[in-house]
PyMOL Python script that loads the backbone (N, CA, C, O; Angstrom):
from pymol import cmd

cmd.read_pdbstr("""\
ATOM      1  N   MET A   1     -20.248  15.737  57.465  1.00  0.00           N
ATOM      2  CA  MET A   1     -20.371  16.545  56.256  1.00  0.00           C
ATOM      3  C   MET A   1     -20.774  17.954  56.682  1.00  0.00           C
ATOM      4  O   MET A   1     -21.708  18.131  57.465  1.00  0.00           O
ATOM      5  N   SER A   2     -20.090  18.920  56.180  1.00  0.00           N
ATOM      6  CA  SER A   2     -20.328  20.300  56.596  1.00  0.00           C
ATOM      7  C   SER A   2     -21.122  21.094  55.555  1.00  0.00           C
ATOM      8  O   SER A   2     -20.844  22.272  55.333  1.00  0.00           O
ATOM      9  N   TRP A   3     -22.080  20.472  54.935  1.00  0.00           N
ATOM     10  CA  TRP A   3     -22.963  21.135  53.989  1.00  0.00           C
ATOM     11  C   TRP A   3     -24.213  21.578  54.738  1.00  0.00           C
ATOM     12  O   TRP A   3     -24.588  20.975  55.743  1.00  0.00           O
ATOM     13  N   SER A   4     -24.854  22.631  54.246  1.00  0.00           N
ATOM     14  CA  SER A   4     -26.098  23.085  54.865  1.00  0.00           C
ATOM     15  C   SER A   4     -27.243  22.939  53.869  1.00  0.00           C
ATOM     16  O   SER A   4     -27.034  22.925  52.656  1.00  0.00           O
ATOM     17  N   ILE A   5     -28.440  22.831  54.398  1.00  0.00           N
ATOM     18  CA  ILE A   5     -29.627  22.767  53.545  1.00  0.00           C
ATOM     19  C   ILE A   5     -30.337  24.111  53.636  1.00  0.00           C
ATOM     20  O   ILE A   5     -30.740  24.545  54.716  1.00  0.00           O
ATOM     21  N   ASN A   6     -30.483  24.764  52.482  1.00  0.00           N
ATOM     22  CA  ASN A   6     -31.169  26.050  52.363  1.00  0.00           C
ATOM     23  C   ASN A   6     -32.096  26.005  51.162  1.00  0.00           C
ATOM     24  O   ASN A   6     -31.665  25.696  50.051  1.00  0.00           O
ATOM     25  N   ASN A   7     -33.361  26.311  51.377  1.00  0.00           N
ATOM     26  CA  ASN A   7     -34.343  26.350  50.271  1.00  0.00           C
ATOM     27  C   ASN A   7     -34.312  25.085  49.422  1.00  0.00           C
ATOM     28  O   ASN A   7     -34.259  25.155  48.194  1.00  0.00           O
ATOM     29  N   ASN A   8     -34.344  23.939  50.075  1.00  0.00           N
ATOM     30  CA  ASN A   8     -34.343  22.636  49.394  1.00  0.00           C
ATOM     31  C   ASN A   8     -33.093  22.407  48.546  1.00  0.00           C
ATOM     32  O   ASN A   8     -33.151  21.729  47.520  1.00  0.00           O
ATOM     33  N   LYS A   9     -31.969  22.970  48.973  1.00  0.00           N
ATOM     34  CA  LYS A   9     -30.691  22.751  48.278  1.00  0.00           C
ATOM     35  C   LYS A   9     -29.607  22.477  49.303  1.00  0.00           C
ATOM     36  O   LYS A   9     -29.566  23.086  50.372  1.00  0.00           O
ATOM     37  N   LEU A  10     -28.743  21.562  48.958  1.00  0.00           N
ATOM     38  CA  LEU A  10     -27.559  21.269  49.761  1.00  0.00           C
ATOM     39  C   LEU A  10     -26.484  22.239  49.288  1.00  0.00           C
ATOM     40  O   LEU A  10     -26.146  22.251  48.104  1.00  0.00           O
ATOM     41  N   GLU A  11     -25.933  23.063  50.206  1.00  0.00           N
ATOM     42  CA  GLU A  11     -25.025  24.127  49.795  1.00  0.00           C
ATOM     43  C   GLU A  11     -23.729  24.129  50.594  1.00  0.00           C
ATOM     44  O   GLU A  11     -23.683  23.787  51.775  1.00  0.00           O
ATOM     45  N   LYS A  12     -22.678  24.533  49.882  1.00  0.00           N
ATOM     46  CA  LYS A  12     -21.378  24.701  50.532  1.00  0.00           C
ATOM     47  C   LYS A  12     -20.522  25.624  49.681  1.00  0.00           C
ATOM     48  O   LYS A  12     -20.612  25.632  48.453  1.00  0.00           O
ATOM     49  N   GLU A  13     -19.693  26.398  50.360  1.00  0.00           N
ATOM     50  CA  GLU A  13     -18.770  27.317  49.703  1.00  0.00           C
ATOM     51  C   GLU A  13     -17.337  26.858  49.965  1.00  0.00           C
ATOM     52  O   GLU A  13     -17.006  26.389  51.053  1.00  0.00           O
ATOM     53  N   PHE A  14     -16.502  27.004  48.950  1.00  0.00           N
ATOM     54  CA  PHE A  14     -15.084  26.681  49.066  1.00  0.00           C
ATOM     55  C   PHE A  14     -14.279  27.904  48.654  1.00  0.00           C
ATOM     56  O   PHE A  14     -14.682  28.638  47.752  1.00  0.00           O
ATOM     57  N   ALA A  15     -13.147  28.126  49.308  1.00  0.00           N
ATOM     58  CA  ALA A  15     -12.227  29.202  48.940  1.00  0.00           C
ATOM     59  C   ALA A  15     -10.937  28.570  48.426  1.00  0.00           C
ATOM     60  O   ALA A  15     -10.379  27.670  49.052  1.00  0.00           O
ATOM     61  N   MET A  16     -10.481  29.048  47.292  1.00  0.00           N
ATOM     62  CA  MET A  16      -9.256  28.560  46.679  1.00  0.00           C
ATOM     63  C   MET A  16      -8.221  29.676  46.693  1.00  0.00           C
ATOM     64  O   MET A  16      -8.494  30.778  47.169  1.00  0.00           O
ATOM     65  N   ASN A  17      -7.046  29.391  46.177  1.00  0.00           N
ATOM     66  CA  ASN A  17      -5.974  30.378  46.123  1.00  0.00           C
ATOM     67  C   ASN A  17      -6.061  31.294  44.909  1.00  0.00           C
ATOM     68  O   ASN A  17      -5.507  32.393  44.907  1.00  0.00           O
ATOM     69  N   SER A  18      -6.769  30.824  43.865  1.00  0.00           N
ATOM     70  CA  SER A  18      -6.842  31.617  42.643  1.00  0.00           C
ATOM     71  C   SER A  18      -8.018  31.158  41.782  1.00  0.00           C
ATOM     72  O   SER A  18      -8.585  30.085  41.985  1.00  0.00           O
ATOM     73  N   PHE A  19      -8.359  31.999  40.827  1.00  0.00           N
ATOM     74  CA  PHE A  19      -9.392  31.656  39.861  1.00  0.00           C
ATOM     75  C   PHE A  19      -8.987  30.435  39.040  1.00  0.00           C
ATOM     76  O   PHE A  19      -9.806  29.552  38.787  1.00  0.00           O
ATOM     77  N   SER A  20      -7.736  30.388  38.631  1.00  0.00           N
ATOM     78  CA  SER A  20      -7.287  29.258  37.807  1.00  0.00           C
ATOM     79  C   SER A  20      -7.343  27.942  38.573  1.00  0.00           C
ATOM     80  O   SER A  20      -7.575  26.893  37.973  1.00  0.00           O
ATOM     81  N   GLU A  21      -7.137  27.979  39.883  1.00  0.00           N
ATOM     82  CA  GLU A  21      -7.257  26.752  40.680  1.00  0.00           C
ATOM     83  C   GLU A  21      -8.706  26.252  40.678  1.00  0.00           C
ATOM     84  O   GLU A  21      -8.952  25.048  40.601  1.00  0.00           O
ATOM     85  N   ILE A  22      -9.650  27.173  40.763  1.00  0.00           N
ATOM     86  CA  ILE A  22     -11.061  26.779  40.693  1.00  0.00           C
ATOM     87  C   ILE A  22     -11.359  26.124  39.349  1.00  0.00           C
ATOM     88  O   ILE A  22     -12.009  25.080  39.295  1.00  0.00           O
ATOM     89  N   ILE A  23     -10.890  26.725  38.280  1.00  0.00           N
ATOM     90  CA  ILE A  23     -11.161  26.185  36.941  1.00  0.00           C
ATOM     91  C   ILE A  23     -10.559  24.792  36.786  1.00  0.00           C
ATOM     92  O   ILE A  23     -11.197  23.906  36.218  1.00  0.00           O
ATOM     93  N   GLU A  24      -9.358  24.589  37.275  1.00  0.00           N
ATOM     94  CA  GLU A  24      -8.735  23.260  37.201  1.00  0.00           C
ATOM     95  C   GLU A  24      -9.569  22.232  37.959  1.00  0.00           C
ATOM     96  O   GLU A  24      -9.764  21.118  37.472  1.00  0.00           O
ATOM     97  N   LYS A  25     -10.056  22.582  39.122  1.00  0.00           N
ATOM     98  CA  LYS A  25     -10.852  21.662  39.915  1.00  0.00           C
ATOM     99  C   LYS A  25     -12.215  21.406  39.272  1.00  0.00           C
ATOM    100  O   LYS A  25     -12.769  20.315  39.409  1.00  0.00           O
ATOM    101  N   LEU A  26     -12.753  22.396  38.578  1.00  0.00           N
ATOM    102  CA  LEU A  26     -14.026  22.198  37.890  1.00  0.00           C
ATOM    103  C   LEU A  26     -13.920  21.162  36.777  1.00  0.00           C
ATOM    104  O   LEU A  26     -14.908  20.510  36.439  1.00  0.00           O
ATOM    105  N   LYS A  27     -12.743  21.010  36.214  1.00  0.00           N
ATOM    106  CA  LYS A  27     -12.551  19.953  35.222  1.00  0.00           C
ATOM    107  C   LYS A  27     -12.779  18.585  35.855  1.00  0.00           C
ATOM    108  O   LYS A  27     -13.369  17.704  35.230  1.00  0.00           O
ATOM    109  N   GLU A  28     -12.319  18.403  37.083  1.00  0.00           N
ATOM    110  CA  GLU A  28     -12.555  17.156  37.816  1.00  0.00           C
ATOM    111  C   GLU A  28     -14.036  16.995  38.132  1.00  0.00           C
ATOM    112  O   GLU A  28     -14.587  15.899  38.029  1.00  0.00           O
ATOM    113  N   VAL A  29     -14.671  18.089  38.516  1.00  0.00           N
ATOM    114  CA  VAL A  29     -16.109  18.054  38.819  1.00  0.00           C
ATOM    115  C   VAL A  29     -16.884  17.596  37.595  1.00  0.00           C
ATOM    116  O   VAL A  29     -17.814  16.798  37.710  1.00  0.00           O
ATOM    117  N   CYS A  30     -16.514  18.089  36.437  1.00  0.00           N
ATOM    118  CA  CYS A  30     -17.192  17.731  35.188  1.00  0.00           C
ATOM    119  C   CYS A  30     -17.155  16.224  34.947  1.00  0.00           C
ATOM    120  O   CYS A  30     -18.171  15.627  34.590  1.00  0.00           O
ATOM    121  N   ILE A  31     -16.014  15.623  35.136  1.00  0.00           N
ATOM    122  CA  ILE A  31     -15.866  14.184  34.913  1.00  0.00           C
ATOM    123  C   ILE A  31     -16.750  13.401  35.880  1.00  0.00           C
ATOM    124  O   ILE A  31     -17.436  12.461  35.477  1.00  0.00           O
ATOM    125  N   ILE A  32     -16.734  13.783  37.142  1.00  0.00           N
ATOM    126  CA  ILE A  32     -17.538  13.082  38.147  1.00  0.00           C
ATOM    127  C   ILE A  32     -19.027  13.304  37.905  1.00  0.00           C
ATOM    128  O   ILE A  32     -19.813  12.358  37.963  1.00  0.00           O
ATOM    129  N   ALA A  33     -19.418  14.541  37.636  1.00  0.00           N
ATOM    130  CA  ALA A  33     -20.831  14.841  37.398  1.00  0.00           C
ATOM    131  C   ALA A  33     -21.365  14.067  36.200  1.00  0.00           C
ATOM    132  O   ALA A  33     -22.476  13.540  36.245  1.00  0.00           O
ATOM    133  N   ASP A  34     -20.587  13.997  35.140  1.00  0.00           N
ATOM    134  CA  ASP A  34     -21.007  13.230  33.970  1.00  0.00           C
ATOM    135  C   ASP A  34     -21.125  11.743  34.291  1.00  0.00           C
ATOM    136  O   ASP A  34     -22.056  11.082  33.831  1.00  0.00           O
ATOM    137  N   SER A  35     -20.193  11.216  35.074  1.00  0.00           N
ATOM    138  CA  SER A  35     -20.241   9.787  35.399  1.00  0.00           C
ATOM    139  C   SER A  35     -21.444   9.457  36.282  1.00  0.00           C
ATOM    140  O   SER A  35     -21.991   8.358  36.194  1.00  0.00           O
ATOM    141  N   LEU A  36     -21.859  10.398  37.129  1.00  0.00           N
ATOM    142  CA  LEU A  36     -23.030  10.198  37.991  1.00  0.00           C
ATOM    143  C   LEU A  36     -24.330  10.623  37.307  1.00  0.00           C
ATOM    144  O   LEU A  36     -25.421  10.345  37.805  1.00  0.00           O
ATOM    145  N   ASN A  37     -24.206  11.296  36.167  1.00  0.00           N
ATOM    146  CA  ASN A  37     -25.346  11.910  35.493  1.00  0.00           C
ATOM    147  C   ASN A  37     -26.118  12.801  36.471  1.00  0.00           C
ATOM    148  O   ASN A  37     -27.348  12.783  36.529  1.00  0.00           O
ATOM    149  N   HIS A  38     -25.352  13.576  37.229  1.00  0.00           N
ATOM    150  CA  HIS A  38     -25.914  14.478  38.235  1.00  0.00           C
ATOM    151  C   HIS A  38     -25.014  15.708  38.294  1.00  0.00           C
ATOM    152  O   HIS A  38     -23.863  15.625  38.722  1.00  0.00           O
ATOM    153  N   HIS A  39     -25.541  16.833  37.865  1.00  0.00           N
ATOM    154  CA  HIS A  39     -24.718  18.022  37.642  1.00  0.00           C
ATOM    155  C   HIS A  39     -25.073  19.136  38.622  1.00  0.00           C
ATOM    156  O   HIS A  39     -26.249  19.456  38.798  1.00  0.00           O
ATOM    157  N   PRO A  40     -24.064  19.726  39.259  1.00  0.00           N
ATOM    158  CA  PRO A  40     -24.324  20.747  40.276  1.00  0.00           C
ATOM    159  C   PRO A  40     -24.545  22.137  39.671  1.00  0.00           C
ATOM    160  O   PRO A  40     -24.068  22.443  38.578  1.00  0.00           O
ATOM    161  N   ASP A  41     -25.267  22.950  40.402  1.00  0.00           N
ATOM    162  CA  ASP A  41     -25.299  24.377  40.116  1.00  0.00           C
ATOM    163  C   ASP A  41     -24.173  24.986  40.933  1.00  0.00           C
ATOM    164  O   ASP A  41     -23.934  24.576  42.069  1.00  0.00           O
ATOM    165  N   PHE A  42     -23.479  25.966  40.358  1.00  0.00           N
ATOM    166  CA  PHE A  42     -22.401  26.600  41.114  1.00  0.00           C
ATOM    167  C   PHE A  42     -22.245  28.050  40.696  1.00  0.00           C
ATOM    168  O   PHE A  42     -22.652  28.453  39.607  1.00  0.00           O
ATOM    169  N   LEU A  43     -21.649  28.821  41.585  1.00  0.00           N
ATOM    170  CA  LEU A  43     -21.378  30.223  41.360  1.00  0.00           C
ATOM    171  C   LEU A  43     -19.927  30.489  41.745  1.00  0.00           C
ATOM    172  O   LEU A  43     -19.517  30.203  42.870  1.00  0.00           O
ATOM    173  N   VAL A  44     -19.160  31.033  40.819  1.00  0.00           N
ATOM    174  CA  VAL A  44     -17.794  31.463  41.111  1.00  0.00           C
ATOM    175  C   VAL A  44     -17.863  32.967  41.341  1.00  0.00           C
ATOM    176  O   VAL A  44     -18.413  33.700  40.518  1.00  0.00           O
ATOM    177  N   TYR A  45     -17.307  33.428  42.457  1.00  0.00           N
ATOM    178  CA  TYR A  45     -17.351  34.851  42.757  1.00  0.00           C
ATOM    179  C   TYR A  45     -16.106  35.261  43.542  1.00  0.00           C
ATOM    180  O   TYR A  45     -15.382  34.431  44.093  1.00  0.00           O
ATOM    181  N   ASN A  46     -15.892  36.567  43.570  1.00  0.00           N
ATOM    182  CA  ASN A  46     -14.737  37.111  44.275  1.00  0.00           C
ATOM    183  C   ASN A  46     -13.433  36.482  43.775  1.00  0.00           C
ATOM    184  O   ASN A  46     -12.458  36.411  44.523  1.00  0.00           O
ATOM    185  N   TYR A  47     -13.408  36.049  42.587  1.00  0.00           N
ATOM    186  CA  TYR A  47     -12.334  35.435  41.799  1.00  0.00           C
ATOM    187  C   TYR A  47     -11.707  34.185  42.386  1.00  0.00           C
ATOM    188  O   TYR A  47     -10.980  33.487  41.679  1.00  0.00           O
ATOM    189  N   LYS A  48     -11.958  33.873  43.651  1.00  0.00           N
ATOM    190  CA  LYS A  48     -11.356  32.647  44.198  1.00  0.00           C
ATOM    191  C   LYS A  48     -12.280  31.901  45.155  1.00  0.00           C
ATOM    192  O   LYS A  48     -11.822  31.130  45.998  1.00  0.00           O
ATOM    193  N   LYS A  49     -13.578  32.136  45.017  1.00  0.00           N
ATOM    194  CA  LYS A  49     -14.551  31.405  45.821  1.00  0.00           C
ATOM    195  C   LYS A  49     -15.570  30.746  44.908  1.00  0.00           C
ATOM    196  O   LYS A  49     -15.904  31.273  43.846  1.00  0.00           O
ATOM    197  N   ILE A  50     -16.058  29.595  45.330  1.00  0.00           N
ATOM    198  CA  ILE A  50     -17.080  28.886  44.581  1.00  0.00           C
ATOM    199  C   ILE A  50     -18.114  28.353  45.561  1.00  0.00           C
ATOM    200  O   ILE A  50     -17.776  27.836  46.626  1.00  0.00           O
ATOM    201  N   LYS A  51     -19.371  28.488  45.184  1.00  0.00           N
ATOM    202  CA  LYS A  51     -20.475  28.000  46.000  1.00  0.00           C
ATOM    203  C   LYS A  51     -21.268  26.991  45.172  1.00  0.00           C
ATOM    204  O   LYS A  51     -21.679  27.279  44.048  1.00  0.00           O
ATOM    205  N   PHE A  52     -21.473  25.814  45.742  1.00  0.00           N
ATOM    206  CA  PHE A  52     -22.262  24.781  45.092  1.00  0.00           C
ATOM    207  C   PHE A  52     -23.642  24.717  45.718  1.00  0.00           C
ATOM    208  O   PHE A  52     -23.793  24.866  46.930  1.00  0.00           O
ATOM    209  N   SER A  53     -24.644  24.494  44.887  1.00  0.00           N
ATOM    210  CA  SER A  53     -26.022  24.272  45.319  1.00  0.00           C
ATOM    211  C   SER A  53     -26.501  22.996  44.642  1.00  0.00           C
ATOM    212  O   SER A  53     -26.588  22.922  43.416  1.00  0.00           O
ATOM    213  N   LEU A  54     -26.807  22.006  45.447  1.00  0.00           N
ATOM    214  CA  LEU A  54     -27.184  20.697  44.903  1.00  0.00           C
ATOM    215  C   LEU A  54     -28.641  20.381  45.219  1.00  0.00           C
ATOM    216  O   LEU A  54     -29.092  20.530  46.355  1.00  0.00           O
ATOM    217  N   SER A  55     -29.356  19.950  44.210  1.00  0.00           N
ATOM    218  CA  SER A  55     -30.690  19.386  44.376  1.00  0.00           C
ATOM    219  C   SER A  55     -30.936  18.484  43.173  1.00  0.00           C
ATOM    220  O   SER A  55     -30.270  18.603  42.144  1.00  0.00           O
ATOM    221  N   THR A  56     -31.879  17.604  43.316  1.00  0.00           N
ATOM    222  CA  THR A  56     -32.161  16.658  42.240  1.00  0.00           C
ATOM    223  C   THR A  56     -33.330  17.200  41.429  1.00  0.00           C
ATOM    224  O   THR A  56     -34.477  17.168  41.875  1.00  0.00           O
ATOM    225  N   HIS A  57     -33.029  17.695  40.239  1.00  0.00           N
ATOM    226  CA  HIS A  57     -34.022  18.367  39.406  1.00  0.00           C
ATOM    227  C   HIS A  57     -35.160  17.438  39.001  1.00  0.00           C
ATOM    228  O   HIS A  57     -36.318  17.853  38.974  1.00  0.00           O
ATOM    229  N   ASP A  58     -34.841  16.184  38.687  1.00  0.00           N
ATOM    230  CA  ASP A  58     -35.895  15.267  38.247  1.00  0.00           C
ATOM    231  C   ASP A  58     -36.678  14.672  39.424  1.00  0.00           C
ATOM    232  O   ASP A  58     -37.515  13.791  39.232  1.00  0.00           O
ATOM    233  N   ASN A  59     -36.407  15.149  40.622  1.00  0.00           N
ATOM    234  CA  ASN A  59     -37.178  14.728  41.790  1.00  0.00           C
ATOM    235  C   ASN A  59     -37.796  15.952  42.476  1.00  0.00           C
ATOM    236  O   ASN A  59     -37.878  16.020  43.702  1.00  0.00           O
ATOM    237  N   GLY A  60     -38.218  16.898  41.669  1.00  0.00           N
ATOM    238  CA  GLY A  60     -38.882  18.076  42.202  1.00  0.00           C
ATOM    239  C   GLY A  60     -37.960  19.059  42.886  1.00  0.00           C
ATOM    240  O   GLY A  60     -38.387  19.793  43.778  1.00  0.00           O
ATOM    241  N   ASN A  61     -36.686  19.086  42.477  1.00  0.00           N
ATOM    242  CA  ASN A  61     -35.692  19.996  43.064  1.00  0.00           C
ATOM    243  C   ASN A  61     -35.580  19.833  44.575  1.00  0.00           C
ATOM    244  O   ASN A  61     -35.526  20.812  45.320  1.00  0.00           O
ATOM    245  N   LYS A  62     -35.548  18.594  45.003  1.00  0.00           N
ATOM    246  CA  LYS A  62     -35.372  18.273  46.419  1.00  0.00           C
ATOM    247  C   LYS A  62     -33.998  17.640  46.613  1.00  0.00           C
ATOM    248  O   LYS A  62     -33.406  17.117  45.669  1.00  0.00           O
ATOM    249  N   VAL A  63     -33.498  17.691  47.839  1.00  0.00           N
ATOM    250  CA  VAL A  63     -32.230  17.052  48.175  1.00  0.00           C
ATOM    251  C   VAL A  63     -32.465  15.555  48.305  1.00  0.00           C
ATOM    252  O   VAL A  63     -33.342  15.112  49.047  1.00  0.00           O
ATOM    253  N   THR A  64     -31.665  14.781  47.571  1.00  0.00           N
ATOM    254  CA  THR A  64     -31.781  13.322  47.603  1.00  0.00           C
ATOM    255  C   THR A  64     -30.410  12.701  47.870  1.00  0.00           C
ATOM    256  O   THR A  64     -29.416  13.408  48.038  1.00  0.00           O
ATOM    257  N   GLU A  65     -30.375  11.400  47.906  1.00  0.00           N
ATOM    258  CA  GLU A  65     -29.128  10.672  48.116  1.00  0.00           C
ATOM    259  C   GLU A  65     -28.104  11.003  47.032  1.00  0.00           C
ATOM    260  O   GLU A  65     -26.901  11.014  47.296  1.00  0.00           O
ATOM    261  N   LYS A  66     -28.576  11.272  45.812  1.00  0.00           N
ATOM    262  CA  LYS A  66     -27.663  11.652  44.727  1.00  0.00           C
ATOM    263  C   LYS A  66     -26.884  12.915  45.086  1.00  0.00           C
ATOM    264  O   LYS A  66     -25.705  13.036  44.754  1.00  0.00           O
ATOM    265  N   ASP A  67     -27.541  13.850  45.763  1.00  0.00           N
ATOM    266  CA  ASP A  67     -26.885  15.100  46.148  1.00  0.00           C
ATOM    267  C   ASP A  67     -25.831  14.861  47.220  1.00  0.00           C
ATOM    268  O   ASP A  67     -24.748  15.444  47.177  1.00  0.00           O
ATOM    269  N   TYR A  68     -26.153  14.005  48.177  1.00  0.00           N
ATOM    270  CA  TYR A  68     -25.173  13.690  49.225  1.00  0.00           C
ATOM    271  C   TYR A  68     -23.961  12.966  48.642  1.00  0.00           C
ATOM    272  O   TYR A  68     -22.828  13.197  49.065  1.00  0.00           O
ATOM    273  N   GLU A  69     -24.206  12.096  47.678  1.00  0.00           N
ATOM    274  CA  GLU A  69     -23.098  11.387  47.024  1.00  0.00           C
ATOM    275  C   GLU A  69     -22.191  12.368  46.283  1.00  0.00           C
ATOM    276  O   GLU A  69     -20.967  12.282  46.377  1.00  0.00           O
ATOM    277  N   LEU A  70     -22.793  13.293  45.551  1.00  0.00           N
ATOM    278  CA  LEU A  70     -21.998  14.283  44.833  1.00  0.00           C
ATOM    279  C   LEU A  70     -21.275  15.215  45.811  1.00  0.00           C
ATOM    280  O   LEU A  70     -20.124  15.583  45.579  1.00  0.00           O
ATOM    281  N   ALA A  71     -21.936  15.591  46.886  1.00  0.00           N
ATOM    282  CA  ALA A  71     -21.314  16.463  47.903  1.00  0.00           C
ATOM    283  C   ALA A  71     -20.050  15.829  48.481  1.00  0.00           C
ATOM    284  O   ALA A  71     -19.041  16.508  48.674  1.00  0.00           O
ATOM    285  N   GLU A  72     -20.108  14.545  48.750  1.00  0.00           N
ATOM    286  CA  GLU A  72     -18.919  13.849  49.277  1.00  0.00           C
ATOM    287  C   GLU A  72     -17.765  13.911  48.283  1.00  0.00           C
ATOM    288  O   GLU A  72     -16.612  14.104  48.666  1.00  0.00           O
ATOM    289  N   LYS A  73     -18.085  13.746  47.020  1.00  0.00           N
ATOM    290  CA  LYS A  73     -17.042  13.793  45.986  1.00  0.00           C
ATOM    291  C   LYS A  73     -16.493  15.217  45.821  1.00  0.00           C
ATOM    292  O   LYS A  73     -15.296  15.401  45.598  1.00  0.00           O
ATOM    293  N   LEU A  74     -17.360  16.210  45.930  1.00  0.00           N
ATOM    294  CA  LEU A  74     -16.895  17.595  45.854  1.00  0.00           C
ATOM    295  C   LEU A  74     -15.979  17.936  47.017  1.00  0.00           C
ATOM    296  O   LEU A  74     -14.997  18.658  46.849  1.00  0.00           O
ATOM    297  N   ASP A  75     -16.300  17.415  48.199  1.00  0.00           N
ATOM    298  CA  ASP A  75     -15.421  17.621  49.354  1.00  0.00           C
ATOM    299  C   ASP A  75     -14.030  17.072  49.100  1.00  0.00           C
ATOM    300  O   ASP A  75     -13.041  17.670  49.524  1.00  0.00           O
ATOM    301  N   LEU A  76     -13.942  15.950  48.417  1.00  0.00           N
ATOM    302  CA  LEU A  76     -12.625  15.356  48.122  1.00  0.00           C
ATOM    303  C   LEU A  76     -11.847  16.200  47.111  1.00  0.00           C
ATOM    304  O   LEU A  76     -10.623  16.301  47.195  1.00  0.00           O
ATOM    305  N   ILE A  77     -12.550  16.798  46.168  1.00  0.00           N
ATOM    306  CA  ILE A  77     -11.895  17.625  45.141  1.00  0.00           C
ATOM    307  C   ILE A  77     -11.431  18.950  45.719  1.00  0.00           C
ATOM    308  O   ILE A  77     -10.313  19.394  45.456  1.00  0.00           O
ATOM    309  N   PHE A  78     -12.293  19.581  46.509  1.00  0.00           N
ATOM    310  CA  PHE A  78     -11.997  20.919  47.006  1.00  0.00           C
ATOM    311  C   PHE A  78     -11.449  20.897  48.418  1.00  0.00           C
ATOM    312  O   PHE A  78     -11.149  21.951  48.980  1.00  0.00           O
TER     313      PHE A  78
END
""", "prot")
cmd.dss("prot")
cmd.show_as("cartoon", "prot")
cmd.util.cbc("prot")
cmd.orient("prot")
C-alpha cells in the first residue's frame, strides 16, 4: 500500500485525466463509504487531482483498521 501517515492521517493523492473523471469516481466512493459507514476527507485541486486524508473520527482521529480498509478500496477505484 502506497499511502503515507501524516499528522495521524492516512494520506494519498491521485491524478486523473479531468475534473469530470474525479466526480464520476467520487460517486463510487460515496457508495463504498456509506456501506462501510466510514467517510473520507478529500480535497480536489488543480482540476484533476484529489487527495484523501483518512482517520477514524470516533476513535480520536487516529488511523485504524477502518482507514486501511477504505484505503484499499480507494486504490481500486482510482
